[in-house]
C-alpha positions in Angstrom: 81.9 58.4 43.7 79.5 55.5 43.0 81.3 53.4 45.7 81.1 56.3 48.2 77.4 56.6 47.6 76.8 52.9 48.0 78.9 52.8 51.2 77.0 55.8 52.6 73.7 54.2 51.8 74.8 50.9 53.4 75.9 52.6 56.6 72.6 54.5 56.9 70.7 51.3 56.4 72.8 49.6 59.0 72.3 52.4 61.5 68.5 52.1 61.0 68.5 48.4 61.7 70.5 49.0 64.9 67.8 51.3 66.2 65.0 48.8 65.5 63.6 47.0 68.4 61.0 44.4 68.8 57.9 45.2 70.9 55.3 42.5 71.6 52.2 42.5 69.6 50.0 42.3 72.7 50.6 42.6 76.5 48.1 42.5 79.4 48.7 42.9 83.1 48.4 45.2 86.0 49.6 48.8 86.5 50.1 49.4 90.2 50.0 53.0 91.1 47.8 55.6 92.8 45.5 56.4 89.8 43.6 59.1 91.7 42.8 56.8 94.6 41.6 53.9 92.4 44.8 51.9 92.9 45.7 49.1 90.5 44.5 49.2 86.9 44.1 46.5 84.4 46.4 47.4 81.5 46.5 46.3 77.9 49.1 47.2 75.2 48.7 46.6 71.4 51.6 47.2 69.0 50.6 49.6 66.1 54.0 49.5 64.4 57.7 48.6 65.0 58.1 51.3 67.6 54.7 52.6 68.6 51.7 51.1 70.5 48.4 51.8 72.1 47.9 51.4 75.9 44.5 51.2 77.5 44.1 51.1 81.3 41.0 50.6 83.4 40.8 51.2 87.1 37.7 50.8 89.3 36.8 50.8 92.9 33.6 50.0 94.7 33.5 50.9 98.4 30.9 51.4 101.1 30.5 55.1 100.4 31.4 55.4 96.7 32.1 53.7 93.4 34.4 55.0 90.7 36.1 54.1 87.5 38.8 55.6 85.3 39.5 54.7 81.7 42.8 55.8 80.1 44.0 55.6 76.5 47.6 56.5 75.4 49.6 56.4 72.2 53.2 55.6 72.9 56.5 55.7 71.1 59.1 53.2 72.2 62.9 53.7 71.9 65.7 51.3 72.8 68.1 52.1 75.6 70.4 49.0 76.0 69.6 45.4 75.2 66.2 44.6 76.7 65.8 48.0 78.2 63.5 50.5 76.4 62.2 53.9 77.3 58.9 55.3 76.0 56.9 58.5 75.9 53.2 58.9 75.1 50.1 61.1 75.1 46.4 60.6 75.4 43.5 61.0 77.7 40.5 59.5 79.3 37.3 59.5 81.3 36.7 59.2 85.0 33.4 58.8 86.9 32.6 59.0 90.6 29.3 58.0 92.2 28.7 58.6 95.9 26.4 56.4 97.8 24.0 57.5 100.6 26.6 58.8 103.0 27.7 61.4 100.3 24.1 62.4 99.3 24.4 60.3 96.1 26.7 62.8 94.4 27.7 61.7 90.9 30.4 63.4 88.8 32.2 62.7 85.5 35.4 64.2 84.2 37.6 64.2 81.2 41.4 64.4 81.4 44.5 64.7 79.2 47.5 62.6 80.1 51.2 62.3 79.2 53.4 59.3 79.9 57.1 58.7 80.2 58.8 55.5 81.5 61.3 52.7 81.2 60.7 49.0 80.7 62.6 45.8 80.7 61.6 43.0 78.3 62.6 39.6 79.8 63.5 36.6 77.6 60.3 35.0 79.0 57.0 36.7 78.0 57.2 39.2 80.9 57.4 42.9 80.7 58.2 45.2 83.7 57.9 48.9 83.5 58.0 52.0 85.7 56.3 55.2 84.4 55.4 58.7 85.4 52.0 60.0 84.2 50.9 63.6 84.7 47.1 64.1 84.2 45.2 67.4 83.7 41.5 66.9 84.6 38.5 68.9 83.3 35.4 68.6 85.4 34.1 68.7 89.0 35.6 65.3 90.0 39.1 66.1 88.8 39.9 69.7 87.8 43.6 69.9 88.6 47.0 68.5 87.7 47.7 65.1 89.2 50.9 63.0 89.0 50.9 59.2 89.1 53.9 56.9 89.4 53.3 53.2 88.7 55.0 49.9 88.4 53.5 47.6 85.8 53.8 43.9 85.2 52.5 42.5 81.9 52.3 39.1 80.1 53.3 39.4 76.4 51.7 37.4 73.7 
């Protein structure tokens, strides 16, 4: 009975080590998607544990008729798929601001939004991380008061 208990405990411990993956402590790069018309975002990831992390994204645009920014924060859980492939899921939210210039009567609006995130990533042997994600966002405010979907490709340097 004692041997069976020790064997079971060893197998459970071995199974947990098989599911462990290594995510980088920090990663910074670009998230290339629509982002409500703001386009590319500067993206930063910080590991919070062995399989979870924080991601912060900042997108901005300054044109002839308007200027805008969007700040997003997400908590993500990372799970191994195969070798260097991982998949992740997350939740969070953010703040978006839009300021029209003279041609739009100087309108200025701010909105809050809730966001989800699901994606896959490939961790190269060099400090490069590529990912593809889908991010639904539900906005609250005049600037963004609907459900938007964003698909993006990200490239990040890991350190």
